[in-house]
BAKOLDO-99574 format. One record per residue (C-alpha): x, z, y negated. Coordinates in Angstrom, 1 decimal. Example, Ala and Ser with C-alpha at 12.3 -4.5 7.8 and 13.67 -1.06 7.14 Angstrom:
# BAKOLDO-99574
<site <12.3,7.8,4.5>>
<site <13.7,7.1,1.1>>
***
This chain:
# BAKOLDO-99574
<site <0.3,0.6,0.0>>
<site <3.2,0.8,-2.6>>
<site <4.5,-2.3,-1.5>>
<site <1.8,-4.0,-2.4>>
<site <1.1,-2.0,-5.6>>
<site <4.6,-3.0,-7.0>>
<site <4.5,-6.9,-5.4>>
<site <1.1,-7.3,-7.9>>
<site <3.0,-5.8,-10.6>>
<site <5.9,-7.6,-10.5>>
<site <3.9,-10.4,-10.2>>
<site <2.1,-9.5,-13.1>>
<site <4.7,-10.3,-15.2>>
<site <5.7,-14.1,-14.4>>
<site <1.4,-14.7,-14.1>>
<site <1.3,-13.4,-18.5>>
<site <4.2,-15.7,-18.9>>
<site <2.9,-18.7,-17.3>>
<site <0.2,-18.4,-19.4>>
<site <1.9,-18.3,-22.8>>
<site <1.5,-21.5,-24.1>>
<site <4.2,-23.7,-27.1>>
<site <3.7,-26.2,-28.8>>
<site <5.2,-28.3,-31.6>>
<site <4.7,-31.1,-34.0>>
<site <7.9,-33.2,-36.7>>
<site <6.1,-32.6,-40.3>>
<site <8.5,-34.9,-41.7>>
<site <6.2,-37.6,-39.3>>
<site <3.3,-36.0,-40.6>>
<site <4.4,-35.4,-44.5>>
<site <4.5,-39.5,-46.2>>
<site <1.6,-40.2,-44.5>>
<site <-0.5,-37.9,-46.1>>
<site <-2.8,-39.2,-48.7>>
<site <-2.6,-36.0,-50.7>>
<site <1.6,-36.9,-50.9>>
<site <1.2,-40.1,-52.0>>
<site <-1.6,-39.1,-54.5>>
<site <1.5,-36.5,-55.7>>
<site <4.0,-38.5,-55.5>>
<site <1.9,-41.2,-57.5>>
<site <1.2,-38.2,-60.3>>
<site <4.9,-37.1,-60.0>>
<site <5.9,-40.7,-61.1>>
<site <3.8,-41.3,-64.5>>
<site <4.9,-37.6,-65.3>>
<site <8.4,-38.8,-65.0>>
<site <8.1,-41.9,-66.7>>
<site <6.1,-39.7,-69.7>>
<site <9.0,-37.4,-70.5>>
<site <11.9,-41.0,-70.4>>
<site <9.5,-42.6,-72.4>>
<site <9.4,-39.2,-74.4>>
<site <13.2,-38.6,-74.9>>
<site <13.8,-42.5,-74.8>>
<site <11.6,-42.0,-78.5>>
<site <14.2,-39.4,-79.2>>
<site <17.3,-41.0,-78.6>>
<site <16.4,-43.7,-80.6>>
<site <15.3,-41.6,-83.6>>
<site <19.0,-39.5,-83.4>>
<site <20.4,-43.1,-83.7>>
<site <19.1,-44.3,-86.3>>
<site <19.3,-41.0,-88.2>>
<site <22.8,-41.4,-87.3>>
<site <23.6,-45.3,-88.1>>
<site <22.0,-43.8,-91.4>>
<site <23.6,-41.3,-92.3>>
<site <27.2,-43.3,-91.0>>
<site <26.1,-45.7,-94.2>>
<site <25.6,-43.7,-96.9>>
<site <27.9,-39.8,-96.1>>
<site <30.4,-41.5,-98.4>>
<site <28.7,-41.9,-101.1>>
<site <26.1,-38.5,-100.4>>
<site <26.8,-35.8,-102.2>>
<site <28.3,-32.9,-100.4>>
<site <25.5,-30.6,-99.9>>
<site <23.3,-34.0,-99.1>>
<site <25.8,-35.0,-97.1>>
<site <25.6,-31.1,-94.7>>
<site <21.7,-30.8,-95.0>>
<site <22.0,-34.6,-93.5>>
<site <24.2,-33.4,-90.8>>
<site <22.5,-30.1,-90.3>>
<site <19.3,-32.1,-89.2>>
<site <21.5,-34.5,-87.0>>
<site <22.8,-31.3,-85.1>>
<site <19.0,-30.0,-84.8>>
<site <17.9,-33.4,-83.3>>
<site <20.4,-33.3,-81.1>>
<site <19.2,-29.4,-80.2>>
<site <15.8,-31.2,-79.7>>
<site <17.0,-33.2,-77.6>>
<site <19.0,-30.9,-74.9>>
<site <16.0,-29.1,-75.0>>
<site <13.4,-31.2,-73.9>>
<site <16.0,-32.6,-71.7>>
<site <15.7,-29.1,-70.2>>
<site <12.3,-28.0,-70.7>>
<site <11.4,-31.5,-68.6>>
<site <14.0,-30.8,-65.7>>
<site <12.2,-27.0,-65.2>>
<site <8.4,-28.6,-65.9>>
<site <9.3,-31.1,-63.1>>
<site <11.0,-29.6,-60.6>>
<site <7.8,-26.7,-61.0>>
<site <5.0,-28.9,-60.8>>
<site <6.6,-30.6,-57.8>>
<site <6.9,-27.7,-56.2>>
<site <3.4,-26.7,-57.0>>
<site <2.8,-30.4,-55.6>>
<site <4.1,-29.5,-52.0>>
<site <3.7,-26.1,-52.1>>
<site <-0.5,-27.4,-51.8>>
<site <0.2,-29.8,-49.5>>
<site <2.3,-27.8,-46.8>>
<site <-0.4,-24.7,-47.3>>
<site <-3.0,-27.7,-45.6>>
<site <-0.6,-28.7,-43.2>>
<site <-0.2,-25.2,-42.4>>
<site <-4.3,-24.2,-42.0>>
<site <-3.9,-27.6,-39.7>>
<site <-1.5,-26.1,-37.6>>
<site <-3.3,-22.5,-37.6>>
<site <-6.3,-24.0,-36.4>>
<site <-5.1,-25.9,-34.0>>
<site <-3.0,-23.3,-33.1>>
<site <-5.8,-20.7,-32.4>>
<site <-8.1,-23.7,-30.7>>
<site <-5.0,-24.6,-28.4>>
<site <-4.5,-21.0,-27.5>>
<site <-0.4,-21.3,-28.6>>
<site <1.5,-18.4,-28.6>>
<site <4.4,-20.4,-30.8>>
<site <4.6,-23.8,-33.5>>
<site <7.1,-25.3,-34.0>>
<site <8.3,-27.5,-36.7>>
<site <10.7,-29.3,-34.8>>
<site <11.9,-31.8,-37.9>>
<site <13.9,-28.1,-39.4>>
<site <16.8,-28.7,-37.8>>
<site <16.5,-24.8,-37.5>>
<site <16.0,-24.5,-33.8>>
<site <19.4,-24.8,-31.8>>
<site <16.9,-26.6,-29.3>>
<site <13.1,-26.8,-27.7>>
<site <12.3,-27.6,-24.2>>
<site <9.6,-30.7,-25.4>>
<site <9.1,-30.5,-21.7>>
<site <7.9,-27.0,-21.4>>
<site <5.9,-27.1,-24.8>>
<site <2.8,-28.8,-26.0>>
<site <3.5,-31.5,-29.3>>
<site <0.6,-31.3,-31.6>>
<site <1.8,-33.9,-33.6>>
<site <-1.2,-36.4,-33.2>>
<site <-3.9,-33.6,-33.9>>
<site <-2.5,-32.9,-36.5>>
<site <-2.4,-36.1,-37.8>>
<site <-6.3,-36.8,-37.1>>
<site <-6.5,-33.4,-38.5>>
<site <-5.4,-33.9,-42.0>>
<site <-7.0,-37.5,-42.2>>
<site <-3.2,-39.2,-41.4>>
<site <-3.5,-42.8,-40.1>>
<site <-0.4,-44.8,-40.9>>
<site <2.4,-43.6,-39.3>>
<site <6.5,-43.8,-40.7>>
<site <9.6,-43.7,-38.3>>
<site <10.1,-39.7,-38.4>>
<site <13.8,-39.6,-38.2>>
<site <15.5,-38.4,-34.7>>
<site <14.7,-34.8,-34.4>>
<site <17.3,-32.6,-34.0>>
<site <18.1,-31.4,-30.4>>
***
């Protein structure tokens, strides 16, 4: 009787281990095909173009004022020359500050847009993970995993694409194994 009970207790963890399910997906294969990603990219490109146009206008204004100053500098009174030089320095500083502000605004907008997309993907991963009874679901595209035995894990990339409404497919980069 003790032997039977011991055999049952020893076999129990193995049976529990056999019930543990793992899944993986390739985020890099999903992301570029999402409508939200294409929309975000287009919005970011528009923002970048607007920033570039604004900076170009500021640069042109600075160049024009500098050219005007160079033409007149020899004939200007000292106090007027000093005031014009101060104006040029202030305009240069505003240009530099605009470059920095635009870079920060672009980075922030990029992070915000990608965060929203990531939230949507993670919600889909959670939904599929819970529905499939998976203990772990791993993104194989990040390269942080030294090894994943894909034969013992279920690839849910196709399910995620379906859940997210992704139809097209871009060639995915090679997985790190």
